[in-house]
C-alpha positions, 0 to 999 in steps of 0.5 A, a space after each residue: 500500500 503506497 501511502 504518501 506522507 501528508 505535509 499538513 500532518 507534519 509527516 516525515 517517516 523515519 528510515 534510520 535503523 540506528 536512530 530507531 535502536 537508539 530510541 529503544 536504548 534510551 527508553 530502556 525498553 523491556 518485556 515489562 514495559 507499556 509503551 505509548 507511541 504517537 504518530 506510528 506512521 507505517 509502523 517501523 518504530 511500532 515493530 521494534 517496540 512490539 519486539 521488546 515491550 509487553 504492550 504498545 498503544 499507538 495513537 494515529 491521527 491519519 485515517 489512511 494509516 489506521 487500516 494499514 496498521 491494522 492489517 500489518 499488525 493483525 496478529 499483534 492486535 489479536 494477541 493483545 500486544 498492540 492497541 491502535 487508537 484513531 485520534 489526535 493526541 492533542 484533542 484528547 482531554 488530559 483528564 480522559 487520557 489519564 483515566 484511559 492510561 491508568 486503566 489500560 496501562 497499569 502502574 507506569 508507562 513510557 512514551 517513545 515516538 516520532 512525533 510531528 514537529 509542530 506539536 512538540 511544545 504542546 505534546 511535552 506540556 500535556 504529558 509533563 504536566 499530567 497528574 499521571 506522567 510517563 516514566 520516560 519520554 523519548 521523542 524525535 524532535 528538531 535538533 534546534 529544539 533539542 538544543 534549546 531544551 538542554 540549554 546550559 548543558 556544557 556542550 550548549 553553553 559553548 554554543 551560546 545556548 541560553 535558557 528559554 521558557 521551553 527549557 525551564 518548563 521541561 527541566 522543572 519536571 524532568 531531566 532532558 538529554 540529547 541522545 543523538 543528532 539525526 540527519 534530515 536525509 534519514 526521513 522520507 520525505 526529508 525535512 528542511 532541518 536536522 533532527 535529534 533524539 531527545 530523552 526526558 527522564 526522572 519525570 515528577 512534580 517533586 520540584 513543586 512539592 519539595 520546594 513548596 512552590 505552586 505549579 500555577 504560580 511558578 508558570 505565571 511568573 515564568 511566563 511573565 519573566 520571558 514575556 519581553 526577552 530584551 527587558 531585564 527580568 526585574 522589570 518584567 516581574 514588577 510590571 505584573 506582580 506589583 505586590 512582591 518586593 522583587 528587589 529584596 527577592 533578587 538580593 536574597 537569591 544573590 541574583 543581579 537585578 540586571 539579569 535577564 530571564 534567559 540567564 537564570 537556571 532552574 536552581 536560580 528560579 528556585 532561589 528567587 521564589 523561595 519563601 
């Protein structure tokens, strides 16, 4: 069955066996694992996951691929090793998804997927902020996005990469690591940019629990801090949160009042917001 990738769905089918293997290794997939895969495409990653994991639940938006996948993996579906869900992962309410994952997947699950790049931010936010987050997330993303997320890693500091709203939003929930770079020619059709395998491990909400910081308040302040990148952080925060003595908070945290949001690590944010 000849299925052409849909540009409107951001489809770029992965061809690299090395990248597939690295994704499985990063996820430490074993026979006890329940895997949530998003955007299985023609099933090249699905096939590898089925050979290693206990069960795979694959969510596919493209109706053309549903029948293809059902036919290709008829045996695995019949055996209960594979469940295919036809739908848009972003449109499934987070509460419903959490309930489904609890009943279908059991105690824990991992996400391993080659997702459409245009949903990266929304996708990560949906699962990292969930009350039932995955144990690990392994996704193929644009190389530039991966580099932004792991900003302040020694390799990225040399490249001049600084923190961003995206990087802090990921790090507050887990530990991101770029596993490997993937050349654009390893996809069909080849995208305009190179990609990277991104791993997010140790996912939890411990940052908020341990530091007694409200998740809602943290992100409100974070968004305010990055609202105007060229302004110093103090100005951004004073404009929105006028009741707070921010100068005092900066001094207490040993942070310069002239610093910008992009210069603060997650540890700096923790000190700044300490009670």
